[in-house]
PyMOL Python script that loads the backbone (N, CA, C, O; Angstrom):
from pymol import cmd

cmd.read_pdbstr("""\
ATOM      1  N   MET A   1       0.826  -1.190   0.000  1.00  0.00           N
ATOM      2  CA  MET A   1       0.000   0.000   0.000  1.00  0.00           C
ATOM      3  C   MET A   1       0.867   1.249   0.000  1.00  0.00           C
ATOM      4  O   MET A   1       0.610   2.202  -0.735  1.00  0.00           O
ATOM      5  N   HIS A   2       1.908   1.225   0.845  1.00  0.00           N
ATOM      6  CA  HIS A   2       2.802   2.382   0.949  1.00  0.00           C
ATOM      7  C   HIS A   2       3.503   2.650  -0.392  1.00  0.00           C
ATOM      8  O   HIS A   2       3.669   3.801  -0.794  1.00  0.00           O
ATOM      9  N   ARG A   3       3.906   1.582  -1.068  1.00  0.00           N
ATOM     10  CA  ARG A   3       4.560   1.716  -2.374  1.00  0.00           C
ATOM     11  C   ARG A   3       3.597   2.274  -3.413  1.00  0.00           C
ATOM     12  O   ARG A   3       3.998   3.068  -4.264  1.00  0.00           O
ATOM     13  N   LEU A   4       2.351   1.875  -3.353  1.00  0.00           N
ATOM     14  CA  LEU A   4       1.342   2.378  -4.279  1.00  0.00           C
ATOM     15  C   LEU A   4       1.191   3.890  -4.142  1.00  0.00           C
ATOM     16  O   LEU A   4       1.103   4.592  -5.150  1.00  0.00           O
ATOM     17  N   ILE A   5       1.159   4.392  -2.939  1.00  0.00           N
ATOM     18  CA  ILE A   5       1.031   5.826  -2.682  1.00  0.00           C
ATOM     19  C   ILE A   5       2.263   6.551  -3.200  1.00  0.00           C
ATOM     20  O   ILE A   5       2.145   7.604  -3.827  1.00  0.00           O
ATOM     21  N   GLN A   6       3.445   5.999  -2.945  1.00  0.00           N
ATOM     22  CA  GLN A   6       4.678   6.623  -3.430  1.00  0.00           C
ATOM     23  C   GLN A   6       4.691   6.681  -4.961  1.00  0.00           C
ATOM     24  O   GLN A   6       5.088   7.689  -5.545  1.00  0.00           O
ATOM     25  N   THR A   7       4.261   5.613  -5.593  1.00  0.00           N
ATOM     26  CA  THR A   7       4.217   5.559  -7.055  1.00  0.00           C
ATOM     27  C   THR A   7       3.243   6.605  -7.597  1.00  0.00           C
ATOM     28  O   THR A   7       3.531   7.277  -8.587  1.00  0.00           O
ATOM     29  N   ALA A   8       2.101   6.734  -6.948  1.00  0.00           N
ATOM     30  CA  ALA A   8       1.099   7.719  -7.380  1.00  0.00           C
ATOM     31  C   ALA A   8       1.643   9.136  -7.228  1.00  0.00           C
ATOM     32  O   ALA A   8       1.432   9.979  -8.100  1.00  0.00           O
ATOM     33  N   ILE A   9       2.334   9.398  -6.137  1.00  0.00           N
ATOM     34  CA  ILE A   9       2.906  10.725  -5.903  1.00  0.00           C
ATOM     35  C   ILE A   9       3.972  11.034  -6.946  1.00  0.00           C
ATOM     36  O   ILE A   9       4.018  12.139  -7.486  1.00  0.00           O
ATOM     37  N   ILE A  10       4.821  10.062  -7.226  1.00  0.00           N
ATOM     38  CA  ILE A  10       5.886  10.262  -8.211  1.00  0.00           C
ATOM     39  C   ILE A  10       5.292  10.499  -9.598  1.00  0.00           C
ATOM     40  O   ILE A  10       5.765  11.365 -10.334  1.00  0.00           O
ATOM     41  N   SER A  11       4.259   9.739  -9.958  1.00  0.00           N
ATOM     42  CA  SER A  11       3.658   9.909 -11.287  1.00  0.00           C
ATOM     43  C   SER A  11       3.005  11.282 -11.407  1.00  0.00           C
ATOM     44  O   SER A  11       3.056  11.895 -12.473  1.00  0.00           O
ATOM     45  N   ARG A  12       2.395  11.773 -10.333  1.00  0.00           N
ATOM     46  CA  ARG A  12       1.797  13.113 -10.361  1.00  0.00           C
ATOM     47  C   ARG A  12       2.878  14.178 -10.509  1.00  0.00           C
ATOM     48  O   ARG A  12       2.685  15.161 -11.224  1.00  0.00           O
ATOM     49  N   GLN A  13       4.005  13.993  -9.846  1.00  0.00           N
ATOM     50  CA  GLN A  13       5.107  14.943  -9.969  1.00  0.00           C
ATOM     51  C   GLN A  13       5.626  14.969 -11.399  1.00  0.00           C
ATOM     52  O   GLN A  13       5.925  16.031 -11.944  1.00  0.00           O
ATOM     53  N   CYS A  14       5.730  13.791 -11.998  1.00  0.00           N
ATOM     54  CA  CYS A  14       6.200  13.717 -13.384  1.00  0.00           C
ATOM     55  C   CYS A  14       5.216  14.416 -14.322  1.00  0.00           C
ATOM     56  O   CYS A  14       5.625  15.122 -15.244  1.00  0.00           O
ATOM     57  N   GLU A  15       3.925  14.219 -14.084  1.00  0.00           N
ATOM     58  CA  GLU A  15       2.919  14.891 -14.907  1.00  0.00           C
ATOM     59  C   GLU A  15       3.029  16.407 -14.751  1.00  0.00           C
ATOM     60  O   GLU A  15       2.928  17.152 -15.725  1.00  0.00           O
ATOM     61  N   GLY A  16       3.235  16.847 -13.518  1.00  0.00           N
ATOM     62  CA  GLY A  16       3.383  18.279 -13.263  1.00  0.00           C
ATOM     63  C   GLY A  16       4.594  18.845 -13.974  1.00  0.00           C
ATOM     64  O   GLY A  16       4.542  19.942 -14.530  1.00  0.00           O
ATOM     65  N   GLU A  17       5.696  18.086 -13.956  1.00  0.00           N
ATOM     66  CA  GLU A  17       6.914  18.529 -14.639  1.00  0.00           C
ATOM     67  C   GLU A  17       6.701  18.587 -16.143  1.00  0.00           C
ATOM     68  O   GLU A  17       7.185  19.506 -16.803  1.00  0.00           O
ATOM     69  N   SER A  18       5.981  17.614 -16.691  1.00  0.00           N
ATOM     70  CA  SER A  18       5.745  17.607 -18.135  1.00  0.00           C
ATOM     71  C   SER A  18       4.854  18.783 -18.530  1.00  0.00           C
ATOM     72  O   SER A  18       5.015  19.355 -19.609  1.00  0.00           O
ATOM     73  N   ARG A  19       3.917  19.139 -17.658  1.00  0.00           N
ATOM     74  CA  ARG A  19       3.083  20.315 -17.945  1.00  0.00           C
ATOM     75  C   ARG A  19       3.944  21.571 -17.997  1.00  0.00           C
ATOM     76  O   ARG A  19       3.775  22.419 -18.874  1.00  0.00           O
ATOM     77  N   VAL A  20       4.866  21.679 -17.047  1.00  0.00           N
ATOM     78  CA  VAL A  20       5.752  22.837 -17.008  1.00  0.00           C
ATOM     79  C   VAL A  20       6.625  22.862 -18.262  1.00  0.00           C
ATOM     80  O   VAL A  20       6.811  23.908 -18.883  1.00  0.00           O
ATOM     81  N   VAL A  21       7.154  21.698 -18.622  1.00  0.00           N
ATOM     82  CA  VAL A  21       7.997  21.605 -19.808  1.00  0.00           C
ATOM     83  C   VAL A  21       7.182  21.961 -21.055  1.00  0.00           C
ATOM     84  O   VAL A  21       7.648  22.710 -21.914  1.00  0.00           O
ATOM     85  N   ASN A  22       5.963  21.419 -21.149  1.00  0.00           N
ATOM     86  CA  ASN A  22       5.103  21.714 -22.294  1.00  0.00           C
ATOM     87  C   ASN A  22       4.761  23.200 -22.366  1.00  0.00           C
ATOM     88  O   ASN A  22       4.727  23.786 -23.448  1.00  0.00           O
ATOM     89  N   ARG A  23       4.504  23.807 -21.195  1.00  0.00           N
ATOM     90  CA  ARG A  23       4.184  25.233 -21.157  1.00  0.00           C
ATOM     91  C   ARG A  23       5.389  26.043 -21.625  1.00  0.00           C
ATOM     92  O   ARG A  23       5.252  26.971 -22.423  1.00  0.00           O
ATOM     93  N   LYS A  24       6.574  25.685 -21.122  1.00  0.00           N
ATOM     94  CA  LYS A  24       7.794  26.390 -21.532  1.00  0.00           C
ATOM     95  C   LYS A  24       8.046  26.205 -23.025  1.00  0.00           C
ATOM     96  O   LYS A  24       8.437  27.146 -23.715  1.00  0.00           O
ATOM     97  N   LYS A  25       7.821  24.988 -23.519  1.00  0.00           N
ATOM     98  CA  LYS A  25       8.029  24.707 -24.935  1.00  0.00           C
ATOM     99  C   LYS A  25       7.090  25.565 -25.782  1.00  0.00           C
ATOM    100  O   LYS A  25       7.510  26.144 -26.784  1.00  0.00           O
ATOM    101  N   LYS A  26       5.833  25.645 -25.383  1.00  0.00           N
ATOM    102  CA  LYS A  26       4.844  26.428 -26.128  1.00  0.00           C
ATOM    103  C   LYS A  26       5.215  27.914 -26.110  1.00  0.00           C
ATOM    104  O   LYS A  26       5.108  28.591 -27.133  1.00  0.00           O
ATOM    105  N   ILE A  27       5.645  28.416 -24.970  1.00  0.00           N
ATOM    106  CA  ILE A  27       6.057  29.816 -24.856  1.00  0.00           C
ATOM    107  C   ILE A  27       7.254  30.082 -25.761  1.00  0.00           C
ATOM    108  O   ILE A  27       7.289  31.084 -26.476  1.00  0.00           O
ATOM    109  N   ASN A  28       8.238  29.180 -25.729  1.00  0.00           N
ATOM    110  CA  ASN A  28       9.414  29.340 -26.589  1.00  0.00           C
ATOM    111  C   ASN A  28       9.046  29.304 -28.062  1.00  0.00           C
ATOM    112  O   ASN A  28       9.583  30.077 -28.855  1.00  0.00           O
ATOM    113  N   GLN A  29       8.129  28.407 -28.439  1.00  0.00           N
ATOM    114  CA  GLN A  29       7.680  28.343 -29.834  1.00  0.00           C
ATOM    115  C   GLN A  29       7.047  29.658 -30.254  1.00  0.00           C
ATOM    116  O   GLN A  29       7.327  30.172 -31.337  1.00  0.00           O
ATOM    117  N   THR A  30       6.194  30.202 -29.398  1.00  0.00           N
ATOM    118  CA  THR A  30       5.513  31.454 -29.704  1.00  0.00           C
ATOM    119  C   THR A  30       6.511  32.593 -29.848  1.00  0.00           C
ATOM    120  O   THR A  30       6.430  33.386 -30.787  1.00  0.00           O
ATOM    121  N   LEU A  31       7.454  32.671 -28.913  1.00  0.00           N
ATOM    122  CA  LEU A  31       8.448  33.742 -28.968  1.00  0.00           C
ATOM    123  C   LEU A  31       9.333  33.622 -30.205  1.00  0.00           C
ATOM    124  O   LEU A  31       9.652  34.628 -30.840  1.00  0.00           O
ATOM    125  N   LYS A  32       9.728  32.400 -30.551  1.00  0.00           N
ATOM    126  CA  LYS A  32      10.551  32.199 -31.751  1.00  0.00           C
ATOM    127  C   LYS A  32       9.790  32.599 -33.002  1.00  0.00           C
ATOM    128  O   LYS A  32      10.356  33.219 -33.903  1.00  0.00           O
ATOM    129  N   ALA A  33       8.509  32.250 -33.064  1.00  0.00           N
ATOM    130  CA  ALA A  33       7.694  32.600 -34.228  1.00  0.00           C
ATOM    131  C   ALA A  33       7.572  34.113 -34.364  1.00  0.00           C
ATOM    132  O   ALA A  33       7.678  34.650 -35.467  1.00  0.00           O
ATOM    133  N   LYS A  34       7.349  34.799 -33.246  1.00  0.00           N
ATOM    134  CA  LYS A  34       7.241  36.265 -33.285  1.00  0.00           C
ATOM    135  C   LYS A  34       8.560  36.894 -33.709  1.00  0.00           C
ATOM    136  O   LYS A  34       8.576  37.838 -34.498  1.00  0.00           O
ATOM    137  N   ALA A  35       9.668  36.372 -33.186  1.00  0.00           N
ATOM    138  CA  ALA A  35      10.983  36.897 -33.554  1.00  0.00           C
ATOM    139  C   ALA A  35      11.257  36.672 -35.034  1.00  0.00           C
ATOM    140  O   ALA A  35      11.815  37.542 -35.704  1.00  0.00           O
ATOM    141  N   LYS A  36      10.873  35.522 -35.541  1.00  0.00           N
ATOM    142  CA  LYS A  36      11.074  35.208 -36.954  1.00  0.00           C
ATOM    143  C   LYS A  36      10.279  36.176 -37.836  1.00  0.00           C
ATOM    144  O   LYS A  36      10.792  36.666 -38.842  1.00  0.00           O
ATOM    145  N   LYS A  37       9.025  36.449 -37.455  1.00  0.00           N
ATOM    146  CA  LYS A  37       8.197  37.393 -38.212  1.00  0.00           C
ATOM    147  C   LYS A  37       8.809  38.787 -38.180  1.00  0.00           C
ATOM    148  O   LYS A  37       8.861  39.468 -39.204  1.00  0.00           O
ATOM    149  N   ALA A  38       9.273  39.215 -37.005  1.00  0.00           N
ATOM    150  CA  ALA A  38       9.853  40.550 -36.865  1.00  0.00           C
ATOM    151  C   ALA A  38      11.112  40.678 -37.711  1.00  0.00           C
ATOM    152  O   ALA A  38      11.309  41.699 -38.369  1.00  0.00           O
ATOM    153  N   ASN A  39      11.964  39.662 -37.707  1.00  0.00           N
ATOM    154  CA  ASN A  39      13.177  39.695 -38.520  1.00  0.00           C
ATOM    155  C   ASN A  39      12.852  39.741 -40.001  1.00  0.00           C
ATOM    156  O   ASN A  39      13.502  40.450 -40.769  1.00  0.00           O
ATOM    157  N   LYS A  40      11.852  38.989 -40.391  1.00  0.00           N
ATOM    158  CA  LYS A  40      11.458  38.970 -41.796  1.00  0.00           C
ATOM    159  C   LYS A  40      10.918  40.339 -42.210  1.00  0.00           C
ATOM    160  O   LYS A  40      11.175  40.804 -43.320  1.00  0.00           O
ATOM    161  N   LYS A  41      10.176  40.973 -41.320  1.00  0.00           N
ATOM    162  CA  LYS A  41       9.609  42.286 -41.606  1.00  0.00           C
ATOM    163  C   LYS A  41      10.715  43.336 -41.706  1.00  0.00           C
ATOM    164  O   LYS A  41      10.665  44.214 -42.567  1.00  0.00           O
ATOM    165  N   LEU A  42      11.706  43.244 -40.828  1.00  0.00           N
ATOM    166  CA  LEU A  42      12.806  44.206 -40.834  1.00  0.00           C
ATOM    167  C   LEU A  42      13.690  44.036 -42.056  1.00  0.00           C
ATOM    168  O   LEU A  42      14.226  45.014 -42.578  1.00  0.00           O
ATOM    169  N   ALA A  43      13.846  42.811 -42.512  1.00  0.00           N
ATOM    170  CA  ALA A  43      14.719  42.561 -43.660  1.00  0.00           C
ATOM    171  C   ALA A  43      14.195  43.306 -44.882  1.00  0.00           C
ATOM    172  O   ALA A  43      14.954  43.971 -45.587  1.00  0.00           O
ATOM    173  N   GLY A  44      12.901  43.191 -45.124  1.00  0.00           N
ATOM    174  CA  GLY A  44      12.265  43.963 -46.183  1.00  0.00           C
ATOM    175  C   GLY A  44      12.670  43.593 -47.599  1.00  0.00           C
ATOM    176  O   GLY A  44      11.984  43.977 -48.546  1.00  0.00           O
ATOM    177  N   THR A  45      13.740  42.874 -47.772  1.00  0.00           N
ATOM    178  CA  THR A  45      14.148  42.515 -49.124  1.00  0.00           C
ATOM    179  C   THR A  45      13.407  41.259 -49.543  1.00  0.00           C
ATOM    180  O   THR A  45      13.173  40.346 -48.751  1.00  0.00           O
ATOM    181  N   SER A  46      13.051  41.247 -50.801  1.00  0.00           N
ATOM    182  CA  SER A  46      12.307  40.116 -51.305  1.00  0.00           C
ATOM    183  C   SER A  46      12.823  39.766 -52.696  1.00  0.00           C
ATOM    184  O   SER A  46      13.299  40.634 -53.428  1.00  0.00           O
ATOM    185  N   ASN A  47      12.729  38.519 -53.044  1.00  0.00           N
ATOM    186  CA  ASN A  47      13.119  38.087 -54.376  1.00  0.00           C
ATOM    187  C   ASN A  47      12.051  38.446 -55.402  1.00  0.00           C
ATOM    188  O   ASN A  47      12.290  38.424 -56.609  1.00  0.00           O
ATOM    189  N   LYS A  48      10.881  38.771 -54.898  1.00  0.00           N
ATOM    190  CA  LYS A  48       9.768  39.072 -55.769  1.00  0.00           C
ATOM    191  C   LYS A  48       9.899  40.492 -56.311  1.00  0.00           C
ATOM    192  O   LYS A  48      10.166  41.413 -55.540  1.00  0.00           O
ATOM    193  N   PRO A  49       9.717  40.694 -57.620  1.00  0.00           N
ATOM    194  CA  PRO A  49       9.790  42.059 -58.155  1.00  0.00           C
ATOM    195  C   PRO A  49       8.603  42.891 -57.679  1.00  0.00           C
ATOM    196  O   PRO A  49       7.534  42.357 -57.381  1.00  0.00           O
ATOM    197  N   LYS A  50       8.804  44.194 -57.611  1.00  0.00           N
ATOM    198  CA  LYS A  50       7.754  45.086 -57.148  1.00  0.00           C
ATOM    199  C   LYS A  50       6.595  45.075 -58.129  1.00  0.00           C
ATOM    200  O   LYS A  50       6.807  45.047 -59.341  1.00  0.00           O
ATOM    201  N   TYR A  51       5.370  45.097 -57.616  1.00  0.00           N
ATOM    202  CA  TYR A  51       4.184  45.058 -58.461  1.00  0.00           C
ATOM    203  C   TYR A  51       4.007  46.381 -59.174  1.00  0.00           C
ATOM    204  O   TYR A  51       4.130  47.444 -58.566  1.00  0.00           O
ATOM    205  N   ILE A  52       3.718  46.316 -60.464  1.00  0.00           N
ATOM    206  CA  ILE A  52       3.433  47.508 -61.257  1.00  0.00           C
ATOM    207  C   ILE A  52       1.987  47.402 -61.709  1.00  0.00           C
ATOM    208  O   ILE A  52       1.594  46.407 -62.318  1.00  0.00           O
ATOM    209  N   ALA A  53       1.193  48.425 -61.415  1.00  0.00           N
ATOM    210  CA  ALA A  53      -0.222  48.418 -61.746  1.00  0.00           C
ATOM    211  C   ALA A  53      -0.420  48.332 -63.253  1.00  0.00           C
ATOM    212  O   ALA A  53       0.460  48.697 -64.033  1.00  0.00           O
ATOM    213  N   LYS A  54      -1.580  47.849 -63.644  1.00  0.00           N
ATOM    214  CA  LYS A  54      -1.872  47.654 -65.058  1.00  0.00           C
ATOM    215  C   LYS A  54      -1.799  48.982 -65.818  1.00  0.00           C
ATOM    216  O   LYS A  54      -1.261  49.041 -66.923  1.00  0.00           O
ATOM    217  N   ALA A  55      -2.342  50.043 -65.220  1.00  0.00           N
ATOM    218  CA  ALA A  55      -2.322  51.354 -65.873  1.00  0.00           C
ATOM    219  C   ALA A  55      -0.886  51.839 -66.061  1.00  0.00           C
ATOM    220  O   ALA A  55      -0.547  52.410 -67.098  1.00  0.00           O
ATOM    221  N   ASP A  56      -0.051  51.609 -65.056  1.00  0.00           N
ATOM    222  CA  ASP A  56       1.354  52.022 -65.165  1.00  0.00           C
ATOM    223  C   ASP A  56       2.081  51.215 -66.232  1.00  0.00           C
ATOM    224  O   ASP A  56       2.940  51.741 -66.940  1.00  0.00           O
ATOM    225  N   ARG A  57       1.731  49.930 -66.345  1.00  0.00           N
ATOM    226  CA  ARG A  57       2.348  49.106 -67.391  1.00  0.00           C
ATOM    227  C   ARG A  57       1.956  49.596 -68.768  1.00  0.00           C
ATOM    228  O   ARG A  57       2.773  49.596 -69.689  1.00  0.00           O
ATOM    229  N   GLU A  58       0.690  50.020 -68.916  1.00  0.00           N
ATOM    230  CA  GLU A  58       0.237  50.561 -70.204  1.00  0.00           C
ATOM    231  C   GLU A  58       0.972  51.849 -70.535  1.00  0.00           C
ATOM    232  O   GLU A  58       1.327  52.093 -71.688  1.00  0.00           O
ATOM    233  N   LYS A  59       1.200  52.674 -69.513  1.00  0.00           N
ATOM    234  CA  LYS A  59       1.947  53.919 -69.738  1.00  0.00           C
ATOM    235  C   LYS A  59       3.363  53.604 -70.206  1.00  0.00           C
ATOM    236  O   LYS A  59       3.886  54.258 -71.108  1.00  0.00           O
ATOM    237  N   LEU A  60       3.973  52.608 -69.593  1.00  0.00           N
ATOM    238  CA  LEU A  60       5.335  52.237 -69.986  1.00  0.00           C
ATOM    239  C   LEU A  60       5.363  51.717 -71.421  1.00  0.00           C
ATOM    240  O   LEU A  60       6.292  52.010 -72.174  1.00  0.00           O
ATOM    241  N   VAL A  61       4.351  50.952 -71.793  1.00  0.00           N
ATOM    242  CA  VAL A  61       4.295  50.402 -73.143  1.00  0.00           C
ATOM    243  C   VAL A  61       4.058  51.523 -74.158  1.00  0.00           C
ATOM    244  O   VAL A  61       4.680  51.546 -75.220  1.00  0.00           O
ATOM    245  N   ASN A  62       3.159  52.447 -73.829  1.00  0.00           N
ATOM    246  CA  ASN A  62       2.819  53.524 -74.758  1.00  0.00           C
ATOM    247  C   ASN A  62       3.881  54.612 -74.816  1.00  0.00           C
ATOM    248  O   ASN A  62       3.809  55.491 -75.675  1.00  0.00           O
ATOM    249  N   GLY A  63       4.823  54.576 -73.960  1.00  0.00           N
ATOM    250  CA  GLY A  63       5.883  55.594 -73.970  1.00  0.00           C
ATOM    251  C   GLY A  63       5.789  56.460 -72.740  1.00  0.00           C
ATOM    252  O   GLY A  63       5.883  55.980 -71.610  1.00  0.00           O
ATOM    253  N   TYR A  64       5.603  57.730 -72.974  1.00  0.00           N
ATOM    254  CA  TYR A  64       5.597  58.708 -71.881  1.00  0.00           C
ATOM    255  C   TYR A  64       4.218  58.830 -71.267  1.00  0.00           C
ATOM    256  O   TYR A  64       3.206  58.575 -71.920  1.00  0.00           O
ATOM    257  N   SER A  65       4.191  59.217 -70.031  1.00  0.00           N
ATOM    258  CA  SER A  65       2.912  59.478 -69.383  1.00  0.00           C
ATOM    259  C   SER A  65       2.463  60.891 -69.755  1.00  0.00           C
ATOM    260  O   SER A  65       3.206  61.639 -70.390  1.00  0.00           O
ATOM    261  N   VAL A  66       1.264  61.241 -69.362  1.00  0.00           N
ATOM    262  CA  VAL A  66       0.709  62.557 -69.687  1.00  0.00           C
ATOM    263  C   VAL A  66       1.568  63.663 -69.097  1.00  0.00           C
ATOM    264  O   VAL A  66       1.814  64.674 -69.755  1.00  0.00           O
ATOM    265  N   MET A  67       2.026  63.481 -67.861  1.00  0.00           N
ATOM    266  CA  MET A  67       2.846  64.516 -67.228  1.00  0.00           C
ATOM    267  C   MET A  67       4.172  64.674 -67.968  1.00  0.00           C
ATOM    268  O   MET A  67       4.670  65.787 -68.138  1.00  0.00           O
ATOM    269  N   ASP A  68       4.730  63.563 -68.399  1.00  0.00           N
ATOM    270  CA  ASP A  68       5.979  63.629 -69.146  1.00  0.00           C
ATOM    271  C   ASP A  68       5.780  64.373 -70.461  1.00  0.00           C
ATOM    272  O   ASP A  68       6.636  65.159 -70.867  1.00  0.00           O
ATOM    273  N   LYS A  69       4.650  64.126 -71.130  1.00  0.00           N
ATOM    274  CA  LYS A  69       4.366  64.813 -72.395  1.00  0.00           C
ATOM    275  C   LYS A  69       4.210  66.312 -72.161  1.00  0.00           C
ATOM    276  O   LYS A  69       4.700  67.118 -72.953  1.00  0.00           O
ATOM    277  N   GLN A  70       3.533  66.689 -71.082  1.00  0.00           N
ATOM    278  CA  GLN A  70       3.362  68.115 -70.774  1.00  0.00           C
ATOM    279  C   GLN A  70       4.713  68.763 -70.497  1.00  0.00           C
ATOM    280  O   GLN A  70       4.973  69.877 -70.949  1.00  0.00           O
ATOM    281  N   ALA A  71       5.567  68.072 -69.759  1.00  0.00           N
ATOM    282  CA  ALA A  71       6.892  68.611 -69.455  1.00  0.00           C
ATOM    283  C   ALA A  71       7.706  68.754 -70.731  1.00  0.00           C
ATOM    284  O   ALA A  71       8.403  69.753 -70.906  1.00  0.00           O
ATOM    285  N   LEU A  72       7.633  67.783 -71.616  1.00  0.00           N
ATOM    286  CA  LEU A  72       8.352  67.871 -72.889  1.00  0.00           C
ATOM    287  C   LEU A  72       7.820  69.010 -73.753  1.00  0.00           C
ATOM    288  O   LEU A  72       8.592  69.711 -74.407  1.00  0.00           O
ATOM    289  N   ASN A  73       6.496  69.194 -73.754  1.00  0.00           N
ATOM    290  CA  ASN A  73       5.903  70.286 -74.527  1.00  0.00           C
ATOM    291  C   ASN A  73       6.361  71.646 -74.005  1.00  0.00           C
ATOM    292  O   ASN A  73       6.658  72.547 -74.789  1.00  0.00           O
ATOM    293  N   SER A  74       6.418  71.792 -72.683  1.00  0.00           N
ATOM    294  CA  SER A  74       6.857  73.070 -72.119  1.00  0.00           C
ATOM    295  C   SER A  74       8.335  73.306 -72.409  1.00  0.00           C
ATOM    296  O   SER A  74       8.742  74.439 -72.667  1.00  0.00           O
ATOM    297  N   GLN A  75       9.143  72.243 -72.369  1.00  0.00           N
ATOM    298  CA  GLN A  75      10.564  72.380 -72.699  1.00  0.00           C
ATOM    299  C   GLN A  75      10.740  72.731 -74.176  1.00  0.00           C
ATOM    300  O   GLN A  75      11.595  73.541 -74.532  1.00  0.00           O
ATOM    301  N   ALA A  76       9.926  72.115 -75.027  1.00  0.00           N
ATOM    302  CA  ALA A  76      10.002  72.410 -76.464  1.00  0.00           C
ATOM    303  C   ALA A  76       9.591  73.852 -76.729  1.00  0.00           C
ATOM    304  O   ALA A  76      10.208  74.527 -77.552  1.00  0.00           O
ATOM    305  N   ALA A  77       8.560  74.332 -76.043  1.00  0.00           N
ATOM    306  CA  ALA A  77       8.114  75.711 -76.222  1.00  0.00           C
ATOM    307  C   ALA A  77       9.211  76.678 -75.784  1.00  0.00           C
ATOM    308  O   ALA A  77       9.454  77.683 -76.454  1.00  0.00           O
ATOM    309  N   THR A  78       9.869  76.385 -74.673  1.00  0.00           N
ATOM    310  CA  THR A  78      10.964  77.229 -74.191  1.00  0.00           C
ATOM    311  C   THR A  78      12.113  77.225 -75.195  1.00  0.00           C
ATOM    312  O   THR A  78      12.718  78.266 -75.451  1.00  0.00           O
ATOM    313  N   LEU A  79      12.410  76.079 -75.754  1.00  0.00           N
ATOM    314  CA  LEU A  79      13.479  75.967 -76.741  1.00  0.00           C
ATOM    315  C   LEU A  79      13.141  76.754 -78.007  1.00  0.00           C
ATOM    316  O   LEU A  79      14.002  77.428 -78.574  1.00  0.00           O
ATOM    317  N   VAL A  80      11.885  76.666 -78.445  1.00  0.00           N
ATOM    318  CA  VAL A  80      11.452  77.411 -79.635  1.00  0.00           C
ATOM    319  C   VAL A  80      11.557  78.908 -79.375  1.00  0.00           C
ATOM    320  O   VAL A  80      12.016  79.659 -80.236  1.00  0.00           O
ATOM    321  N   GLU A  81      11.136  79.343 -78.196  1.00  0.00           N
ATOM    322  CA  GLU A  81      11.232  80.773 -77.858  1.00  0.00           C
ATOM    323  C   GLU A  81      12.689  81.233 -77.856  1.00  0.00           C
ATOM    324  O   GLU A  81      13.013  82.308 -78.360  1.00  0.00           O
ATOM    325  N   THR A  82      13.550  80.416 -77.290  1.00  0.00           N
ATOM    326  CA  THR A  82      14.971  80.757 -77.240  1.00  0.00           C
ATOM    327  C   THR A  82      15.552  80.844 -78.640  1.00  0.00           C
ATOM    328  O   THR A  82      16.305  81.770 -78.942  1.00  0.00           O
ATOM    329  N   LEU A  83      15.216  79.901 -79.489  1.00  0.00           N
ATOM    330  CA  LEU A  83      15.716  79.899 -80.866  1.00  0.00           C
ATOM    331  C   LEU A  83      15.185  81.104 -81.643  1.00  0.00           C
ATOM    332  O   LEU A  83      15.919  81.738 -82.400  1.00  0.00           O
ATOM    333  N   SER A  84      13.909  81.409 -81.446  1.00  0.00           N
ATOM    334  CA  SER A  84      13.345  82.552 -82.191  1.00  0.00           C
ATOM    335  C   SER A  84      13.937  83.863 -81.691  1.00  0.00           C
ATOM    336  O   SER A  84      14.129  84.785 -82.484  1.00  0.00           O
ATOM    337  N   THR A  85      14.230  83.972 -80.401  1.00  0.00           N
ATOM    338  CA  THR A  85      14.859  85.160 -79.856  1.00  0.00           C
ATOM    339  C   THR A  85      16.269  85.304 -80.411  1.00  0.00           C
ATOM    340  O   THR A  85      16.693  86.399 -80.779  1.00  0.00           O
ATOM    341  N   ASN A  86      16.992  84.188 -80.466  1.00  0.00           N
ATOM    342  CA  ASN A  86      18.351  84.212 -81.028  1.00  0.00           C
ATOM    343  C   ASN A  86      18.333  84.544 -82.515  1.00  0.00           C
ATOM    344  O   ASN A  86      19.237  85.224 -83.000  1.00  0.00           O
ATOM    345  N   ALA A  87      17.323  84.079 -83.250  1.00  0.00           N
ATOM    346  CA  ALA A  87      17.211  84.368 -84.684  1.00  0.00           C
ATOM    347  C   ALA A  87      16.920  85.836 -84.909  1.00  0.00           C
ATOM    348  O   ALA A  87      17.426  86.435 -85.858  1.00  0.00           O
ATOM    349  N   ASN A  88      16.091  86.431 -84.026  1.00  0.00           N
ATOM    350  CA  ASN A  88      15.763  87.852 -84.159  1.00  0.00           C
ATOM    351  C   ASN A  88      16.971  88.734 -83.848  1.00  0.00           C
ATOM    352  O   ASN A  88      17.129  89.819 -84.408  1.00  0.00           O
ATOM    353  N   LEU A  89      17.820  88.245 -82.941  1.00  0.00           N
ATOM    354  CA  LEU A  89      19.009  89.024 -82.576  1.00  0.00           C
ATOM    355  C   LEU A  89      20.056  88.945 -83.700  1.00  0.00           C
ATOM    356  O   LEU A  89      20.798  89.904 -83.913  1.00  0.00           O
ATOM    357  N   GLY A  90      20.122  87.862 -84.391  1.00  0.00           N
ATOM    358  CA  GLY A  90      21.169  87.620 -85.366  1.00  0.00           C
ATOM    359  C   GLY A  90      20.846  88.101 -86.707  1.00  0.00           C
ATOM    360  O   GLY A  90      21.653  87.956 -87.625  1.00  0.00           O
TER     361      GLY A  90
END
""", "prot")
cmd.dss("prot")
cmd.show_as("cartoon", "prot")
cmd.util.cbc("prot")
cmd.orient("prot")
């Protein structure tokens, strides 16, 4: 009878220890997963190319965007004015 009680006490202690070990293991798993996510987020580099929207891809295919065309037109107008001023002086 005395041995039975000792065996029961020892088995309960072992169960308690395994619970503690399991709890620690679960906590460590969670912390490692969070650290892994944080490191991945900080790294920021990816093998995947940056996404380009469909409209932007069409602009690239068609050449210049509207803003680029306006800038070129204003530069061309300035150049024409400069040339005509130089022609009038000469």
